[in-house]
C-alpha positions in Angstrom: 256.0 106.1 130.0 257.8 109.5 129.5 255.8 112.3 127.8 257.6 114.6 125.5 258.0 118.2 126.9 259.7 121.5 125.6 263.4 120.9 125.5 263.4 117.1 125.0 265.3 115.8 121.9 262.9 113.5 119.9 263.2 111.1 117.0 260.3 110.6 114.7 259.2 108.7 111.6 257.0 110.8 109.4 255.2 111.2 106.1 254.1 114.6 104.9 251.3 114.7 102.4 249.4 117.6 100.6 245.6 118.1 100.7 245.5 116.0 97.4 247.2 113.1 99.2 250.5 113.4 97.3 253.5 112.7 99.7 256.2 115.5 99.7 258.5 114.0 102.1 259.0 110.9 104.2 261.5 109.4 106.6 260.8 105.8 105.1 263.9 104.0 104.5 265.9 106.6 106.2 267.0 107.3 109.9 264.4 109.1 112.0 264.2 112.9 112.0 266.0 114.1 115.3 265.3 117.6 116.6 264.8 119.5 119.9 261.4 120.2 120.8 260.7 124.0 120.8 264.1 125.0 119.4 262.5 126.0 115.9 264.5 123.3 113.9 261.3 122.1 112.2 258.1 123.9 111.2 256.1 125.2 114.1 253.0 123.3 113.5 254.7 120.1 113.8 257.0 121.1 116.5 253.9 122.1 118.5 252.3 118.7 118.3 255.2 117.0 120.0 254.6 117.8 123.6 252.5 115.0 125.3 253.4 112.2 122.9 254.9 109.0 124.3 257.4 106.7 122.6 255.4 104.4 120.1 252.5 106.7 119.7 251.4 107.7 116.4 249.2 110.7 115.5 248.2 112.6 112.3 249.0 116.3 112.6 247.2 119.1 110.2 249.4 122.2 109.7 247.9 125.2 108.1 250.3 127.0 106.0 250.9 129.6 108.4 252.3 127.3 110.8 254.4 125.5 108.0 256.1 127.7 105.2 253.7 130.6 105.3 251.9 132.2 102.7 254.0 133.0 99.3 255.7 136.3 99.4 255.5 138.4 96.2 258.5 140.4 97.1 260.5 136.9 96.9 260.0 136.8 93.1 262.4 138.6 91.0 262.9 138.9 87.2 266.6 139.0 86.0 267.8 139.7 82.5 268.3 136.4 80.6 271.7 137.2 79.4 272.9 137.5 83.2 272.3 133.8 83.6 275.1 131.6 82.0 273.9 129.6 78.8 274.8 126.3 80.5 272.3 126.8 83.3 268.8 125.3 82.5 265.9 128.0 82.7 262.8 125.7 82.2 259.9 126.5 84.5 260.2 124.3 87.6 264.0 124.2 87.5 265.5 124.7 91.2 268.6 126.7 91.3 270.8 128.3 93.9 271.6 132.1 93.8 274.0 133.9 95.9 273.3 137.3 97.6 275.8 140.1 97.7 276.3 139.2 101.2 277.5 135.5 100.1 274.2 133.8 101.3 272.9 131.0 99.2 269.2 131.2 98.4 267.5 128.2 96.7 265.1 129.7 93.8 262.7 128.0 91.5 262.4 129.3 87.7 258.7 130.2 87.2 259.0 131.9 83.8 261.5 132.2 81.2 261.5 133.8 77.8 264.4 135.3 75.6 264.5 138.7 77.6 263.8 137.6 81.2 264.0 134.8 83.8 261.6 135.1 86.8 262.9 133.4 89.9 260.9 132.7 93.1 262.6 132.3 96.3 259.5 131.2 98.1 259.7 127.8 99.8 258.2 125.3 97.3 255.5 124.4 99.9 254.7 128.1 100.7 250.8 128.6 100.6 250.4 124.8 101.3 248.5 123.1 104.2 250.4 120.1 105.2 249.4 116.7 106.9 252.1 114.7 108.7 251.6 111.1 109.9 254.0 110.8 112.8 255.4 107.9 115.0 257.6 109.0 118.0 260.2 106.3 118.1 262.6 108.0 120.7 263.0 110.7 123.2 265.7 112.0 125.3 264.7 114.2 128.2 266.1 117.7 128.6 
């Protein structure tokens, strides 16, 4: 059988869980995730686990936060005046919103605090600071 190597295009089914066992993402009921190994299309820790796998093989991959979404960056949090956010936009803590940078880039943010004066937004990935576990099944490989 062909073993996966850098540059191959692979298709995997996966379930990603947190340390407490909670599932945060899964390909169950969907098409397999397809990506080129070593291209940076997925988190580094999962990408690095692909070489050497064969079609039909399953494995559990433990990914430290540094090889997933990194540590939370305190500079990615910003407080904005409450009156700068339109009244029809929800500002309950935990709400996911999209902001636009002056250069036009769309940035997903999470409301982490809100009061009558300020709304604090966090642009860190929701899984920043989390160690992740993936159960992976390799279902296809197209050699480079």
